[in-house]
Short mmCIF file of the C-alpha atoms (twelve columns), coordinates in Angstrom:
data_MODEL
# 
_entry.id   MODEL 
# 
loop_
_atom_site.group_PDB 
_atom_site.id 
_atom_site.type_symbol 
_atom_site.label_atom_id 
_atom_site.label_alt_id 
_atom_site.label_comp_id 
_atom_site.label_asym_id 
_atom_site.label_seq_id 
_atom_site.Cartn_x 
_atom_site.Cartn_y 
_atom_site.Cartn_z 
_atom_site.pdbx_PDB_model_num 
ATOM 1  C CA . MET A 1  127.650 83.582 105.286 1 
ATOM 2  C CA . ARG A 2  124.576 84.367 106.668 1 
ATOM 3  C CA . LYS A 3  123.414 83.429 110.281 1 
ATOM 4  C CA . THR A 4  119.607 82.419 110.087 1 
ATOM 5  C CA . LEU A 5  117.833 83.431 112.777 1 
ATOM 6  C CA . ARG A 6  115.931 80.486 114.807 1 
ATOM 7  C CA . LEU A 7  112.657 81.795 116.250 1 
ATOM 8  C CA . ILE A 8  111.732 80.567 119.914 1 
ATOM 9  C CA . PRO A 9  108.280 80.575 120.631 1 
ATOM 10 C CA . TRP A 10 106.248 81.800 123.377 1 
ATOM 11 C CA . PRO A 11 105.381 78.840 125.921 1 
ATOM 12 C CA . ASP A 12 101.596 78.390 125.898 1 
ATOM 13 C CA . PRO A 13 99.384  79.158 128.710 1 
ATOM 14 C CA . LEU A 14 99.283  75.641 129.931 1 
ATOM 15 C CA . HIS A 15 103.306 75.103 129.540 1 
ATOM 16 C CA . ALA A 16 103.790 78.475 131.339 1 
ATOM 17 C CA . ALA A 17 101.259 77.472 133.971 1 
ATOM 18 C CA . LEU A 18 103.531 74.132 134.602 1 
ATOM 19 C CA . SER A 19 106.932 75.882 135.178 1 
ATOM 20 C CA . GLY A 20 106.145 77.629 138.764 1 
ATOM 21 C CA . GLU A 21 105.529 76.201 142.311 1 
ATOM 22 C CA . GLU A 22 101.746 75.194 141.838 1 
ATOM 23 C CA . GLY A 23 103.263 73.453 138.618 1 
ATOM 24 C CA . ARG A 24 105.441 71.343 140.765 1 
ATOM 25 C CA . GLN A 25 102.225 70.303 142.736 1 
ATOM 26 C CA . VAL A 26 100.103 69.934 139.459 1 
ATOM 27 C CA . ARG A 27 102.947 67.031 138.352 1 
ATOM 28 C CA . ALA A 28 103.443 65.607 141.442 1 
ATOM 29 C CA . ALA A 29 99.707  65.170 141.922 1 
ATOM 30 C CA . VAL A 30 99.848  63.604 138.052 1 
ATOM 31 C CA . ARG A 31 102.486 61.234 139.091 1 
ATOM 32 C CA . LEU A 32 100.541 59.747 142.087 1 
ATOM 33 C CA . LEU A 33 97.303  59.097 139.353 1 
ATOM 34 C CA . PRO A 34 97.546  55.082 138.908 1 
ATOM 35 C CA . ALA A 35 99.379  54.359 135.583 1 
ATOM 36 C CA . PRO A 36 96.005  53.558 133.094 1 
ATOM 37 C CA . LEU A 37 94.633  57.406 134.119 1 
ATOM 38 C CA . ARG A 38 98.326  58.823 134.505 1 
ATOM 39 C CA . GLN A 39 98.534  57.809 130.705 1 
ATOM 40 C CA . ALA A 40 95.061  59.087 129.592 1 
ATOM 41 C CA . VAL A 41 95.883  62.628 130.982 1 
ATOM 42 C CA . VAL A 42 99.257  62.976 129.994 1 
ATOM 43 C CA . LEU A 43 98.200  61.725 126.546 1 
ATOM 44 C CA . ARG A 44 95.135  63.880 126.377 1 
ATOM 45 C CA . VAL A 45 96.217  66.925 128.090 1 
ATOM 46 C CA . LEU A 46 99.986  67.434 127.438 1 
ATOM 47 C CA . GLU A 47 100.532 65.710 124.101 1 
ATOM 48 C CA . GLU A 48 97.052  67.478 123.161 1 
ATOM 49 C CA . LEU A 49 95.763  63.964 121.405 1 
ATOM 50 C CA . SER A 50 92.009  63.848 120.580 1 
ATOM 51 C CA . PHE A 51 89.727  61.227 122.397 1 
ATOM 52 C CA . ARG A 52 89.919  58.547 119.563 1 
ATOM 53 C CA . GLU A 53 93.612  59.244 118.952 1 
ATOM 54 C CA . LEU A 54 93.794  58.785 122.585 1 
ATOM 55 C CA . ALA A 55 91.074  55.538 122.488 1 
ATOM 56 C CA . ALA A 56 93.598  53.938 119.712 1 
ATOM 57 C CA . ALA A 57 97.185  54.444 121.293 1 
ATOM 58 C CA . LEU A 58 95.676  53.033 124.388 1 
ATOM 59 C CA . GLY A 59 93.880  50.363 122.688 1 
ATOM 60 C CA . VAL A 60 90.610  50.621 124.659 1 
ATOM 61 C CA . PRO A 61 87.179  51.692 123.537 1 
ATOM 62 C CA . LEU A 62 86.208  55.817 123.057 1 
ATOM 63 C CA . GLN A 63 84.525  56.024 126.321 1 
ATOM 64 C CA . THR A 64 86.581  54.135 128.245 1 
ATOM 65 C CA . ALA A 65 89.421  56.518 126.973 1 
ATOM 66 C CA . ALA A 66 87.220  59.277 128.298 1 
ATOM 67 C CA . SER A 67 86.432  57.782 131.551 1 
ATOM 68 C CA . ARG A 68 90.276  57.766 132.352 1 
ATOM 69 C CA . VAL A 69 90.454  60.820 131.364 1 
ATOM 70 C CA . ARG A 70 87.880  62.610 133.348 1 
ATOM 71 C CA . ARG A 71 88.299  60.553 136.520 1 
ATOM 72 C CA . GLY A 72 92.304  61.075 136.453 1 
ATOM 73 C CA . LEU A 73 91.604  65.066 136.175 1 
ATOM 74 C CA . VAL A 74 88.903  64.278 138.983 1 
ATOM 75 C CA . GLN A 75 91.707  62.798 141.268 1 
ATOM 76 C CA . VAL A 76 94.223  65.597 140.433 1 
ATOM 77 C CA . ARG A 77 91.703  68.001 141.269 1 
ATOM 78 C CA . GLU A 78 90.908  66.740 144.729 1 
ATOM 79 C CA . ARG A 79 94.644  66.417 145.184 1 
ATOM 80 C CA . LEU A 80 95.230  69.825 144.711 1 
ATOM 81 C CA . GLU A 81 92.255  71.314 146.777 1 
ATOM 82 C CA . ARG A 82 93.426  68.852 149.728 1 
ATOM 83 C CA . SER A 83 97.076  70.617 149.281 1 
ATOM 84 C CA . GLY A 84 95.005  74.175 149.108 1 
ATOM 85 C CA . ILE A 85 95.792  75.012 145.849 1 
ATOM 86 C CA . GLY A 86 92.395  76.418 144.352 1 
ATOM 87 C CA . VAL A 87 91.327  74.951 140.859 1 
ATOM 88 C CA . ASP A 88 89.089  76.983 138.287 1 
ATOM 89 C CA . GLN A 89 86.756  74.836 136.791 1 
# 
C-alpha cells in the first residue's frame, strides 16, 4: 500500500503575524470591538470576503459594510498604539 504525502501549506503572513505575542494583543483588540465592527473586520480581514460579499453576509448596504471595516480597523489600531505596539500604515 502506497502512502500519500499530504502537503501542509506554509502559513500566510497574516496568520504568521497573529501567532506571537503581538498577535495575541491584536486578537484581544478585535475581541473588544462592538459586535457589528468585529464581525465586519473578521469577515473582511481573516475570511477575506470582498466588500460586496461582506455586505451581503451582513445584510447591509455596501458603504455600511466598508464603513464598519474602516471604523473597526481604526479602533484596533488606536488600542494597539495605546498599548505600545506600533502599527504600520
